[in-house]
N, C-alpha and C positions, 0 to 999 in steps of 0.2 A: 486823557491817559489811554483810553481804549483805542483811540485813533492811532496813537503812537505805537501801541502794541501790535495793531493790525498792520501798520507799515513795516514793523520789524518782521512780522510773520510773512509778509509778501517778499521781503528781502531774503528770507531763508529758503524760499521756494527753489531758487536756482541751485544752491549746493545740495539741498535735500533730494532733488530730482536725480542726482548722480549716484545716490547711495543704494537704491533697491537692487540694481543689477549686481553690484558688488557683494551685497549680502547673499544673494542667490548663488553667486559663484562660490562663496565661502561655504555655504551649506552643502552644495554639491561636492565640493572638495573634501569636506569632512566625511560625507557619506561614502565617497570612493576610498578615502584613506583615513580611517578613524585613528590610525597611529599618530597622525599629526596632532590630534587633541589629547593624546596620551591614554587612549583606551587600553586597559590591561590586556595583553596577549595579542594586540593588533600588530600587523606587519609594519615595519619601519623601513622597508626597502622594496625594490622591485618597480616594474613599469606602472602599475596602478597607483602605488604610493607616490611616485614621482608626478603623475598626472594630477592626483588630488592635492599634493603639496603645491604644485604650480597654481592651481585654481584658488587655493586658500590664500596664497601670497598675492595673487592678482587682485582678489577682492579686498584683502586686508590693506592693500596700498591706500585705499580711500577710507575704509571703515576704521582702520587704526589711526588714521590721520584726519578724522572727521573735523576736529577742531580747526585745522588749517583751512578747510573748505568754508567753515562758518565765518572765520575771520574775514576772508575775502568777500564772501557773499553778503555779509552784513555791511561791511565798509562800502562796497559798491552800491548796494541796494538802498542805503540810507543817504548817499551823497546826492547833492542837488542835480548833477548832470551825468551821473554814472561814469565819471572819469576814472581812468586807471590809477591816477595819483592817490585816490582815496584807498584803493586796495593796498598800495605800497605803504600808506600811512597805517592802515590796520595791521599789516604784517610787522611794521616797526614796533607798534604797541605790543603785539603778541610776543615777539621775541624779547623785548625789553622786560615785560612783566614776568614771563615764565622763567627768564634767566635770573632776575632779581629775587624771585620767590622760590627758586629751586632749593632743595634741601641743603646742598653744598654751600650756597651763598648765605642762606638764612642762618645756618649753624655757625658760620664764620662770624657773622654780625652779632648773633646772640647765642653764644656757646651753650647756654643752659638748655636750649631747645633739644640739643642732641641727647640729653638725658631723659627727655619726655617722649615716650614712644607714640603717644597720640598726636602730639604736635608735629613730630617728625613725619608721621603718616600723612598728616594734613598737607604738608608741603610736598610730599612724594606724589600726591594726587593733584598738583596744581595745574597740570596741562590738561584741562578739561574744557568742555563746550561752554560753560558759563564764563570762564576767563576769555575764551575766544569771542563770545558775543560782546563782552565788555570792551575788548580790544577793537572790535569792528565798530562799535559805537563811538569810541574815542577817536578812531581814525577818520570816520565820516564827519563827526562834529568838528574836528580840527580842520578838515578839508573845507567844509562849508563855510567856516568862519574866516579862514586865513588864505583861501585860494587866490584872493585878489589883493592881499596885503602889500602895501608899498613901504619899503624901508628906506632909510637915508642913503644918499648916493654911495657912500663908502661900503654899504652893505647891499647895494642894488642887485648884485648877482643872486642873492638869496630872497629876493622879493617874489611875491605871487606863489605859485605852486611849489617852488623850491623850498620855501620855509615851512611847508605843511609838515613834512616828516620831522623837522627839528622841533617844532612846537609839540607834535604828537609825542616825541620822546620825552620831553620835559613833563608833559601831563602824565604820561605813563609812570614816570618815577614817583610822582606825588601819589597816584592811585596805588602803586605798589607798596609804598610806605603805610598807607591806610590798611591795605589788605594784610600786611605783615603782622598787624596786631589783631585785626578783626577775624581773619580767616581761621586761625587755630581755635579761637574762642567758640565760633559757631560749630566748627568741626567737632570739637571736644564736647559741646553740649549735645550734639546728635549721638555721639558715642554713648554718652550717659543715658540718653533716651533709650537707645538700643539695649543697654544693660538692664534698664528698669523693666522692660517688657518681656525679658527672657522667660520669667517664671509664669507667664500668663497663657501658656499652652497655645491652643488654636487661635484664641483672640489676639494674643501677642504676635503670632505669625501673620495674622490679618492686618494688624496695625503696621507691622514692618513692611508688608507688601504695599500698603497704601502710601506710606511715607517714601518707599523706594521709588514709586512712579512719580509721586508729587515733586520729589527733589531732582528729578532728571534734568529739568531746565537749568538748575543751578550747579550741577556737578557734585553736590553735597551728598548724593546717594551713596558715594563711595564710603562715607563715614559709617553708614549702617551696614553696607555690604561686608566691610571688614570685620564688623562685630559678629555677624551671623554666618558668613560663608567661610571665613578663614580663621586663623588661630590667634587673632589679636588679643582676645581675652580668654582663650582656651575653649572656644566653642567649635567653630570650623565645620559647619554643616556640609559645605561643598568638599573641602579637603578630605574629611573622613569618608564621605560617600564614595569618592573615586579611589580612595585607598582600599576599598573593599571591606570596610568595617560594617558592623551592624549595631543596633541599639543594645546597650548593656556591655559593650566591649570597648577596650582601649579608651576609656574615659567618656564614651558617648552615653550621656544620661538623659537624652531627649529622643524623640521619635525622629530618627535620622531621615533627612530629606524634607522635613516639614517646612523649612524656610525656602525651598525651591519649587516644590510640587505645584503650588497654586498658580505659578506663572505659566505653566504649560497650557491649560485650557484657555487662558486669556490671550496669550500670544499667538497660539496656533489657530484658535477658532473665534475668540472674542473680537480680535482685530478685524477679522474677515466680516463679522456681523456689523461692526461699526462702519467699516468701509462701504458695505452694501447700503447702509442707511445714508451715508454721505452721497453716494452715487444716485440713489433714488430721489433725494431731496435737492440735488444740484440743479441749477439753472443752466450751467455750462457743463453738460454731462461728459463731453469729451475731455475737458480739462480735469474733471474729477476722476474719471476712469484712468487717465494717464498717470496720475500721481498716486491715488490711494489704492488702486487695485494692485499695482506693482509692489507697493509698500506692504500690502497684506500678504502677498505671495512670499515676499522676503521674510516677513515675520513668521509665517507658517513653516518655512523650510529650515531656517536657522535661528529664529528668535531675535533678529535684529529689528527692533521696533522704532528706532529713532526716525527713519524716513516717514513713518506714519505719524508719530507723535509731534515732531517739529513741523509737520505740514499743517497742523491745526491748533497747537497749544497757544500760540500767540494771537491767532485770529479770533479765538473764543476760549479764553482761559477757564471760564466757569465750567465749560463742557469737559475740559481736561481734568478738573477736580473730580467730576463725576466719573470719568474714565479711571482715575486712580482709585476711587472708592470701590469700583467694581472689582478691581484686582484684590483689594482687601477682603471683600465679601467672598469671592471664589476661593481665596486662600484658606479662609476659615472653613468653608465647605469641604475642600479637599482634605483638610486635616481630619475632620470627623468621619468622612467616608473611607478613610484609610488608603487613599491613592498616594503612592510615593514614587517619585522619580527625581532624577538629579540632572544637572547640566554642568558641562565643563566650559562651554562657550556661552550658550544661552538656551532659553526654553523653547527650542524649535523641534520639528519632527526628527531631525538628525540626532540630536542629543537624546531625545526620548527613546529612540530605538536602541542606541548603544548603552544607555544607562539602565535599560530594562533587564540586562543580563547580570547586573551587579547584585550582590547579596541583599542590599538594603531596599531594592525595588519591591513594590507591593501593589497588587491590584492594578497592574498597568493597563488592562483593558477598560478600566473605569474612565479612561480618557475619552472614550466614545460618548457615553451619556453626559459626562462633564463638558465635553467639547460642544455637543449639541445644545446643551443648556446655555453655555457661554455665548454661543453664536446667536441664539434667540434673544437672550437678555440684552446683550450689547446692541443688537439691531433695534429692538423695541425702545430701549432707553435713548439711544442716539436719535432715532427717528422722531420720537416724541419731543425731545429737547430741541432739536433743530427746527422742527415745524412750529412748535408752540412758542418759542422765543425768537424765531427768525435769526438763528445763529449763523455767523459768516464762516462756514466751513469751506474747504476747497470747492470751487465751482459756484459759490454763492457770494463771494466777497465782492462788495461794491456794485452788485447787480450788473456786472459786465455783460452777462449773457442777455439780460433784458435790453441793455443798450444796443448790443449787436443786432438783436431782432428788430428793435424799434428804428434803428438807424440804417438798416441794411440797404435802403434805397437812397440814402443821402449821397449827394454828389457835389463836387466842387464846380464853381463856374469855369475854372480853367486849371491847367496843370502847372502853372507858374508858382511852384511851392514857396519860393523865396519871397515873391511879391505878396502872396497870401499871408505868409507868416509875418511879414513886416506890417501889413495893414492890421492884422489882428493885434499885434503888439502895440501899435499906436492906439487902437481902440481900448486897450487895457490900461492906458495911461503911461505907456513907455516902459522900458526895461527897469527903470528905478522903482516902479510900482509893483513889479512882479516878485513875489516871495518865493514861489516854487512852481515848477512845470513838470507835469507828468502826462501820461496818456494811457487810455485803455484801448479796447479793440477799435472803437470808432470815434472817441472823443478826446480832445485836449482837456486836461484838468489843471486849472491854474488857481493858485492862492495869491491874492493881491494884498498889498499893505493897506490901501485906502479904496474901499469899494465905491466911493463917490466919484472917483476919477475914471471909472469904467464907462465907456460910451458904447452901448449895445448896437446902436445904429451903425457906427463905424465898423464894428466887428462884422455885422451882417453884410455890410457893403463890400467886404473883402471877398465875398463869393462863397461863404460857408453856408451850411444847411440850416444852422440855427444856433441859438445861445440859450443856456439855462443857468440860473443862479440859485443853487441849493442854499446858500447863505450870503451874507453881505460881502464876505471876502472870498468865497468860493465861486469860481466861474467854470462852466463846462461849455466848450465850443464844439458843436457837432460837425465833424468833418466827413466821416464815412471811412471806408476801408483804407484810404490813403493817408490816414492820420499820422502814421509814423514819419512820412516824408515832411509834412508840415512841422511836426514836433522837432525833427532833427534840424530844420532850418532855423526855427525859433530858438533852439538851444544854442546854436552858433551866435545868434544875435545877442543872447543874454550873457 
């Protein structure tokens, strides 16, 4: 199970890498033109507004359509040979499920749902990352299973890859029917949880923040957000805050901002501390810096944390649970020290600055000691957990950096990559014995069906630098830095 989650995490790296710059663009855009986010009294016209508006829309092109990126990234990343057909299949699944589960379709099929605001809200939020990941998994699974399917002669045109999208559509209909009944039940249960913790003051706010982060991978955090931030049940922490209200007025019976304030020290400073711990413990520091540092900058400026979170949540989910718990702890702390801030977009520096001028803002400068504490705590907790339990955070997964160092002097006997690939494939017992093919920086990674058919002497005779067998069915062939060329040739043969 953990191996499959890590493979999913690796598949998400490609779409995640595209997000930090977009988040930074949006943060800068909001800073230049706060009127875009609806800050009271901010200009809504002029040159600066237009520049900011342009930056927000440019960044939002990907941030707002993150689910589409995840569909394609997961579908391609989990397919056996990274073929574009798998991306098409994933997209077919996404379009099918989000359309079948849209509020308009669901209320037509089941009119009673239209009278239930919670169930209606559940399907209003169906276009989320969780559904995107499911669609990507369905697309890749159907591709891997049916890419070589042979149909009767009268259906021969639809054989092989052409039938993948058709099968994907049929599977997506079945999954949609299941979600039609399951999704609103889970969503409604979370709304009930939210209602139950409202009267628990700071502890309740901490539980909410913990669950908010914990549910990010599933998309179900929207259930709780609508309870606490908007007027689903008459609360509306976010909507009242930006309307200029204060506690004790206009129905505000709680400490206004308490369900948003705790996110600021975590997103602005805590993510930076966690990112530094990942970089310090990484074996491939360049890879870690490239992903997590840019993601931390994105989180600080505008509070977009998904590039950071999806970069490690599936690689080591236990650490993600700890990460979510830290949000809960700091939310409790911010409640009792009286720090109050709000966000319109997310808990980044841009929203902090503009929310500080609103009536409900309080002890804004407390962000400095709270931020320093969050940075230190997140750093120490992440560093300890990663080193103590050897967690596979970015730059540590599959020990690729170790392989690159150990194999840096590995060379092939010649540059006839086709001949080498053919000889290695023969030593593996032929293409019928190969379950999957992948490669890291210097090695081919092969899963075989029957380990007894593998002939290491034949593989070494192909001119490779070495062979390793981590398990009976897992084979690693040491190629060196030209591994991609051999992998591409072998993929063609498979």
